[in-house]
N, C-alpha and C positions, 0 to 999 in steps of 0.2 A: 708559737709565738716563734717568736725571730727573736734571735742572739743575739746580745750589747756586750759589747768590749768599751771596757773605760782607759782613756788616753790618759795619762799625769804626765805632763811633759813640759817645759821652761822652754825649750829651745825653737822657734814656730816653723824652720825650714825640719827638724826632725818630726816633728809634732803633724804636719802635713804627713809627710813621704809616709807615716804610719798611718795614717788615718787611711791615706789611700790604698796600702797595702789590706789594711780590715776589710775597707770598703769590697776588696771585690770576693771578701769572704762572703756575702753575701748577710750583711749583720749590721745592729744599729753600734751607731759611732758616738760616745763622749769626749765631747777634750774641755780638759785644765789647766792653766798654765804653771798650777801653785797647786801644792798636797794638799788633798781635802780630810775632814776628819769623820773619824769609822762611820758615826749618823748616817753624814750625806752618801757615802760610800754605801750603806745597807740600806736608802731609798734608791738611790739607781736602781739598785739590782742587775750587776754588773756579772754578765759571763764570767769576765775573763779582763785581767787588769795587766795594759802594761804601763810598767811609771820607773820611768829615770828615777834615778838612786838623789842626785842634785834637784833637789824642786825651786832654789834660792832660799823662801824662806822656810820647810820643810823637805825632814826626806823622806824618801821615798821607800825605802829599807826603813821607816818608824812605821810609816804608815803602815806597811806592810806587817809587821813585828805586831799594832794594835787590833789591826785585822786578824788574823791567826789568832791572836788569844777570847777573839769572846767569840760566843759559839750560835751568833748568828753571819759573823762572818765568816766566819773558817775557812769555809769549805770553797770560798771563789779562786782560785789559782789564780795567780800574782806571778810576772814574767820580770821582772827587773832589765833595767836597760841601764849599761854608762857606759863609761871609755876607764874609770876605777879601777889600779890594776890590785887593788884590793874589790874589784867586786865576787869572785866566788867564797872570801870570808864575809862581807853583809849581807848575801843571799841566805849565806846558812846557817847567821848570827839569826838573822829577817823572819827565819823559815818560807825562805820566797817556793815557791816548783818550780822554776829557775832564775834563768840567765839570760843573758845574750852579752855580749860583750862588743862597743862598735872603736874599728868599724864594722859596722853590719854585715850580716851574712843572712840575704834578704832568704833568699830561702829557706834559711836554716830556721830565720822566724815565722814566717808562714808557716812550717812545718810544724814546731812548735805549738804555734796558734792554732792548724786545724787541731791539733793530738788535741789540747786543751777544750774545745770547746764541744768536740765532736766523739773525742773517745775516753778527753777521762787522764788523758797519759799521764804521767809525771815523769820528767827532765832534764837535772841540765846539762846547759849546753856548758 
């Protein structure tokens, strides 16, 4: 069965770039430009979530914290993506598995995604 990555990103250019990079890993990609609720994430059953912390009407860190507190979704790796100077603090508080600050180091991001999709390594960036 093909792996699935959920991308939560409200900036269309960034979403397109993340989708392009992710598709290179031969996975299914689902995108949304807003925060989702935990039951919707569970229904999609992603193997990895890439989420902007700021999603307009919601915060990716808040969603991550909710997912990590639920037995049915706590094992889904979440990588927070943001340009916030507080990203390390946000990632720790939300229990994200990793974070990557903008501007993105594409090679590092791809390595993180491969690690979570294929070896389940946990690494803060």
